[in-house]
C-alpha positions in Angstrom: 18.4 -29.9 5.0 18.6 -26.7 2.7 19.0 -23.4 4.4 17.4 -20.3 3.1 18.1 -16.9 4.5 15.2 -14.3 4.3 16.4 -10.7 4.9 13.8 -8.5 6.2 11.0 -9.1 8.6 8.2 -7.0 7.1 5.1 -8.6 5.7 6.9 -9.7 2.4 9.7 -11.5 4.3 7.2 -13.0 6.7 5.0 -14.2 4.0 8.1 -15.7 2.1 9.3 -17.4 5.3 5.9 -18.9 6.0 5.4 -20.0 2.6 8.9 -21.8 2.5 7.8 -23.7 5.6 4.5 -24.7 4.2 6.1 -26.0 1.0 8.7 -27.9 2.9 5.9 -29.5 4.9 3.8 -30.2 1.9 6.5 -31.8 -0.2 8.8 -33.4 2.5 11.7 -31.5 0.9 13.6 -30.3 4.0 14.2 -26.5 4.4 15.7 -24.5 7.2 14.5 -20.9 7.2 16.6 -18.2 8.9 14.8 -14.9 8.9 17.1 -11.9 9.7 15.5 -8.6 10.7 17.6 -5.6 11.5 15.1 -3.9 13.8 13.8 -4.9 17.2 10.3 -6.2 16.0 8.6 -7.9 13.1 6.0 -6.4 10.8 7.8 -3.4 9.3 5.4 -0.6 8.7 2.5 -2.8 10.1 2.1 -2.0 13.9 -1.0 -1.7 16.0 -1.0 0.1 19.3 -3.6 0.0 22.1 -4.3 3.3 23.9 -6.9 2.5 26.5 -9.9 1.2 24.5 -8.6 2.9 21.4 -7.0 0.7 18.6 -4.4 2.7 16.6 -2.7 1.6 13.3 0.8 3.0 12.8 0.8 2.0 9.1 -1.6 0.0 6.9 -5.1 -0.3 8.4 -6.4 -2.8 6.0 -5.9 -4.8 2.7 -7.9 -5.1 -0.5 -10.1 -8.2 -0.8 -10.1 -8.2 -4.7 -6.5 -9.4 -4.7 -6.9 -12.8 -3.0 -3.4 -13.5 -1.6 -3.8 -11.9 1.8 -7.2 -13.2 2.4 -5.9 -16.8 1.4 -3.1 -16.4 3.9 -5.5 -15.4 6.7 -7.5 -18.5 5.9 -4.4 -20.8 6.1 -3.3 -19.1 9.3 -6.8 -19.8 10.9 -7.6 -16.2 11.5 -10.3 -15.7 8.8 -12.8 -15.6 11.5 -11.2 -12.4 12.8 -11.7 -10.5 9.6 -14.0 -7.7 9.4 -15.5 -5.5 6.5 -15.9 -1.8 6.4 -19.1 -0.2 7.9 -21.7 -0.9 5.3 -24.0 2.1 6.3 -21.3 4.8 6.1 -19.4 4.3 2.9 -19.3 7.9 2.0 -16.1 9.6 0.9 -15.5 13.3 1.0 -13.3 15.6 -1.1 -12.1 19.0 0.0 -13.5 21.5 -2.5 -12.7 25.2 -2.0 -12.1 24.9 1.7 -15.0 22.6 2.7 -15.9 18.8 2.4 -18.1 17.7 -0.5 -19.4 14.1 -1.1 -17.7 12.2 -3.9 -20.7 11.5 -6.3 -22.2 8.0 -5.8 -21.0 5.8 -8.5 -17.8 7.7 -9.0 -15.0 5.1 -9.1 -11.4 6.5 -8.9 -11.7 8.9 -11.9 -15.0 8.0 -13.8 -18.7 8.3 -13.2 -21.0 5.4 -13.5 -24.2 7.2 -12.8 -25.5 10.2 -14.5 -27.6 12.2 -11.9 -25.0 12.1 -9.1 -22.6 13.5 -11.4 -25.0 16.3 -12.7 -25.8 17.4 -9.2 -22.3 17.4 -7.6 -20.6 20.7 -6.9 -17.1 19.1 -7.2 -16.9 19.7 -10.9 -17.9 22.7 -13.1 -20.4 22.3 -16.0 -17.7 22.5 -18.5 -15.9 19.6 -16.7 -19.0 17.6 -16.5 -19.5 18.0 -20.3 -15.9 17.1 -20.9 -16.3 13.9 -18.8 -19.2 12.7 -20.8 -17.3 13.2 -23.9 -14.9 10.4 -22.7 -17.3 7.9 -24.2 -16.4 9.1 -27.8 -12.7 9.6 -27.3 -10.8 7.0 -29.5 -8.5 4.7 -27.7 -4.8 5.4 -27.7 -3.0 3.1 -30.3 0.5 3.8 -28.7 2.0 1.0 -26.5 4.5 3.3 -24.7 4.2 3.9 -20.9 2.2 7.0 -20.0 1.8 9.0 -16.9 -1.4 8.8 -14.9 -1.8 12.6 -15.2 -1.4 12.3 -19.1 -4.1 9.5 -19.2 -6.7 11.3 -17.2 -6.1 14.6 -18.8 -6.4 12.9 -22.2 -9.6 11.1 -21.4 -11.4 13.3 -18.8 -9.8 16.8 -18.7 -7.5 18.8 -16.3 -10.2 19.4 -13.7 -10.9 15.6 -13.1 -7.2 15.1 -12.7 -6.9 17.9 -10.1 -10.1 17.3 -8.2 -10.4 13.6 -8.3 -7.7 11.5 -9.7 -4.8 13.2 -8.1 -6.1 12.8 -4.5 -7.8 9.5 -5.1 -5.1 7.7 -7.0 -1.9 9.7 -6.4 -2.6 9.5 -2.7 -2.7 5.6 -2.7 1.0 5.8 -3.8 1.9 9.1 -2.1 3.0 10.0 -5.5 3.1 12.8 -8.1 0.5 11.8 -10.8 2.7 13.7 -13.4 5.5 11.0 -12.8 3.2 8.0 -11.9 3.4 5.1 -14.3 -0.3 4.1 -15.5 0.9 0.6 -16.7 2.5 0.0 -13.2 -0.1 1.3 -11.0 -3.4 1.2 -12.7 -3.2 -1.4 -15.6 -6.9 -2.0 -15.2 -7.6 1.5 -16.6 -5.3 0.9 -19.5 -7.0 -2.4 -20.3 -10.4 -0.8 -20.1 -9.4 1.7 -22.7 -7.7 -0.8 -25.0 -10.6 -3.5 -25.0 -13.7 -1.2 -24.5 -12.6 2.2 -25.9 -14.0 3.9 -23.0 -13.3 3.8 -19.2 -16.8 4.9 -18.3 -18.4 2.3 -20.5 -16.2 -0.5 -18.9 -16.9 0.6 -15.5 -20.6 0.6 -16.1 -20.5 -2.9 -17.5 -18.5 -4.0 -14.3 -21.2 -2.1 -12.0 -23.9 -4.1 -13.8 -22.1 -7.2 -13.4 -21.8 -6.8 -9.6 -25.5 -6.0 -9.3 -26.7 -9.0 -11.1 -24.1 -11.3 -9.5 -24.0 -12.8 -6.0 -23.1 -10.5 -3.1 -19.5 -10.5 -2.1 -18.7 -11.8 1.3 -16.1 -9.1 2.0 -16.0 -5.3 1.2 -13.3 -4.0 -0.9 -11.2 -3.3 2.2 -11.0 -5.7 5.1 -9.0 -5.7 8.3 -8.6 -7.9 11.5 -10.5 -7.3 14.6 -7.4 -6.8 16.7 -5.7 -4.8 14.1 -3.2 -5.6 11.4 -0.7 -6.7 14.0 -2.9 -9.8 14.3 -1.6 -11.0 11.0 2.0 -10.4 11.9 1.6 -12.2 15.2 -0.1 -15.2 13.6 2.8 -15.6 11.1 5.3 -15.3 13.8 3.8 -18.1 15.9 4.1 -20.5 13.0 8.0 -20.2 12.9 10.2 -22.7 14.8 12.2 -21.4 17.7 15.5 -20.6 15.9 13.9 -19.2 12.7 13.9 -15.4 13.6 16.8 -13.3 14.5 16.1 -9.7 15.5 18.7 -7.0 15.6 20.7 -8.5 12.8 21.4 -6.5 9.8 22.9 -8.1 6.6 25.4 -5.8 5.1 27.0 -7.9 2.3 26.2 -10.9 0.2 28.6 -13.1 -1.7 28.0 -16.0 -4.3 30.3 -18.9 -3.7 30.3 -20.5 -7.2 32.4 -23.5 -6.3 30.0 -24.6 -3.6 26.9 -22.9 -5.1 26.0 -21.3 -1.9 25.6 -17.9 -0.6 27.6 -16.1 2.2 25.8 -13.4 4.0 27.7 -11.0 6.1 26.1 -9.2 9.3 26.9 -5.9 10.8 28.7 -7.7 13.5 31.0 -9.5 10.9 29.2 -12.8 11.3 29.3 -15.1 8.2 26.2 -17.1 7.4 26.1 -19.7 4.6 22.8 -20.4 2.7 21.6 -22.3 -0.3 19.2 -19.5 -1.2 18.5 -16.0 -0.3 15.3 -13.8 -0.4 15.9 -10.1 0.0 12.7 -8.7 1.4 13.8 -5.2 1.7 13.3 -1.6 0.3 15.0 -1.5 -3.1 17.8 0.8 -1.7 18.7 -1.6 0.9 18.8 -4.5 -1.4 21.0 -2.5 -3.6 23.6 -2.0 -0.9 23.7 -5.7 -0.1 24.0 -6.7 -3.7 26.7 -4.1 -4.7 29.5 -6.7 -4.8 27.7 -9.6 -6.4 25.4 -7.9 -8.9 26.6 -4.2 -9.3 24.5 -3.3 -12.3 21.3 -4.6 -10.7 22.3 -2.7 -7.6 22.5 0.5 -9.5 19.2 -0.1 -11.0 17.7 -0.9 -7.7 19.1 2.4 -6.2 17.3 4.3 -9.1 13.7 3.6 -7.6 12.8 6.6 -5.9 10.9 6.6 -2.6 8.7 9.0 -0.6 8.2 9.4 3.1 4.9 9.6 5.0 3.5 10.0 8.5 0.2 9.1 10.0 -1.2 11.3 12.9 -3.9 9.6 15.0 -6.2 11.8 17.2 -8.9 10.8 19.7 -11.9 13.1 20.7 -15.1 12.7 22.5 -18.0 12.5 20.0 -19.8 15.4 21.5 -16.7 17.7 20.7 -17.3 17.1 17.0 -20.3 18.9 15.6 -19.4 17.7 12.0 -21.3 14.5 11.3 -18.7 11.7 10.4 -20.9 10.0 8.0 -18.3 8.3 5.9 -14.8 6.8 5.8 -12.9 10.0 5.5 -11.8 12.6 3.0 -9.0 13.2 0.5 -7.3 16.6 -0.2 -6.5 17.6 -3.8 -3.0 19.3 -3.9 -4.6 22.4 -5.4 -6.2 23.1 -2.1 -2.7 23.6 -0.7 -3.5 22.0 2.7 -0.9 20.4 5.0 -2.5 16.9 5.0 -3.0 14.4 2.0 -6.1 12.7 3.5 -8.0 11.7 6.5 -9.6 8.5 7.6 -12.4 8.4 10.3 -11.0 5.2 11.7 -13.7 4.6 14.3 -16.5 4.9 11.5 -14.7 2.8 9.0 -14.2 -0.2 11.2 -15.7 -1.3 14.5 -13.8 -1.6 17.7 -11.5 1.3 17.0 -12.7 3.6 19.7 -14.9 3.3 22.9 -18.5 4.3 22.7 -19.2 8.0 22.3 -15.6 8.7 21.1 -14.0 8.9 17.7 -10.7 8.1 16.2 -9.3 10.1 13.3 -6.1 9.4 11.2 -4.5 12.0 9.0 -1.8 11.5 6.5 1.2 13.9 6.0 4.1 14.1 3.5 4.4 12.1 0.3 6.1 13.1 -2.9 4.2 16.3 -3.5 4.8 17.6 0.1 8.2 16.0 1.3 9.1 19.0 3.5 5.9 18.6 5.8 7.4 15.1 6.7 10.5 16.8 8.1 8.4 18.8 10.6 9.0 18.1 14.3 6.1 16.4 16.1 4.7 19.4 17.6 4.5 21.5 14.3 3.0 18.4 12.6 0.2 18.0 15.2 -0.6 21.6 15.3 -0.8 21.6 11.5 -3.1 18.5 11.4 -5.2 20.0 14.3 -5.6 23.2 12.4 -6.8 21.4 9.2 -9.2 19.3 11.2 -10.5 22.5 12.9 -11.3 24.1 9.6 -12.6 21.0 7.8 -14.6 19.0 10.4 -14.9 21.6 13.2 -12.6 19.6 15.6 -11.6 22.7 17.6 -11.1 21.2 21.1 -7.8 19.6 22.3 -7.7 15.9 21.4 -7.6 13.3 24.2 -4.3 12.2 22.7 -2.2 12.3 19.5 0.1 9.7 18.2 2.5 10.3 15.2 4.1 7.4 13.3 6.7 8.2 10.7 7.7 6.0 7.9 10.7 7.4 6.1 11.5 6.4 2.6 8.8 3.7 2.8 6.7 4.3 -0.4 8.4 3.3 -3.6 7.5 5.7 -6.6 6.4 3.7 -9.7 7.4 6.3 -12.2 7.1 5.9 -15.9 9.2 3.0 -17.3 8.9 1.3 -13.9 7.9 -2.1 -15.3 10.8 -1.9 -17.8 13.2 -1.1 -15.0 11.9 -4.1 -12.9 12.3 -6.3 -16.0 15.9 -5.2 -16.5 16.7 -5.9 -12.7 15.1 -9.3 -12.9 17.0 -10.2 -16.1 20.3 -9.2 -14.4 19.6 -11.5 -11.5 18.4 -14.4 -13.7 22.0 -15.8 -13.4 21.3 -16.4 -9.7 18.4 -18.7 -9.5 18.7 -19.2 -5.8 18.3 -15.4 -5.2 15.0 -13.6 -5.1 13.6 -10.1 -4.4 10.5 -9.5 -2.5 8.7 -6.3 -1.3 6.6 -3.4 -2.4 9.1 -1.9 -4.8 8.3 -4.2 -7.7 4.9 -5.4 -8.5 2.5 -3.6 -6.1 2.6 -1.7 -2.9 -0.4 -3.0 -1.0 -0.5 -5.7 1.8 -1.9 -8.3 -0.6 0.8 -7.4 -3.2 3.5 -7.8 -0.5 2.1 -11.2 0.5 2.1 -12.3 -3.2 5.5 -11.0 -3.8 7.0 -12.9 -0.8 5.1 -16.2 -1.6 6.2 -16.0 -5.3 9.9 -15.5 -4.1 9.5 -18.5 -1.9 8.0 -20.6 -4.6 10.8 -19.7 -7.0 13.6 -20.6 -4.6 11.9 -23.7 -3.4 11.4 -25.1 -7.0 15.0 -24.2 -8.0 16.6 -25.8 -4.9 14.4 -28.9 -5.3 
């Protein structure tokens, strides 16, 4: 029997633990998993709360279906029947433009138009910007292979206005990041590949669009969730673990390699020593750095250099009759140049069914991020008042909400700055001398739920094969 300690009970650590147990059962190679979580619950930023007949998400409300790892995990857990797609009849997205909401043009994907007439008729961009956008078809591809910021790429191919009005709120908002620092290769390698292979992002996206139209219909929408909320995924994973697998309220403070025995010794905050044949650190990079400071000091310093931003979600409920604005879409994004106190807003009860009782709406706003860190530091009353003021001006939500819930996620979003992939390569090279140690989480190769599941399962596979 080989013991593997997984440190961190977020989705990455849960996926790693589950995969280890799967591999053990599939191969007959006996593995004991010990999952140590410092907090009092599993799931990390994933948490679902019921308030009467309202269903609230504290953190992520969905995962992307184009990346298959989370979908496959749901299938193996037997909860695929609970998956639901976004509302197909209300897939509009709005952008705040000069103080009011304007529809993102149909066929506009991330930062490029794929249809001509919606682009020509939109008030989001000036005629100068529309002409500049169309010129992207003729801009030569960049021959340099060095990393580039998202802002530089968009400015080079589409111009400043597209960066400010579309790319920054749409892409920068996903990472709660500053596009002037965000690595294109680490966050949007697809755009980079489009330029290198096709010579034009617009041309490549149009080809993809035609491919989708002529192909078979997708089973799922781009984003999917679970009928009872994302907590359902956490609970389904937790039920698969044997009784002694999970230990809550157990923080690992140090890790040492015992070369003579080829084992690891983990020390908890209470001074307990736990021996293991392998260790997976499924933690924020700065937490892994603390644990590795004695065994791999250079890697620990590099892990510390990965910056993080903090975000908060603010959920508010209203009677439908109190909102004169027609919530005919998934929500809106807010360009930084609008100088608002929220980054974006999701119309939760429109995006997915079962989020609010009949004739009521549930709305979720996002506050903070790399561009507005001071707003995250506001007290709850100030933050709520700021969000309500924005909703009053933008969607005429002028009445007192039925309730408001604020969920804070300090230092939860890693920032993939220029050079991120090179930095991760250096960290992995430093830790290559420890084949029974692995890192997992959103700090390395993707921030979404599907990415985290993949990260945890890859770490499990690596340790399992090396131990075996």
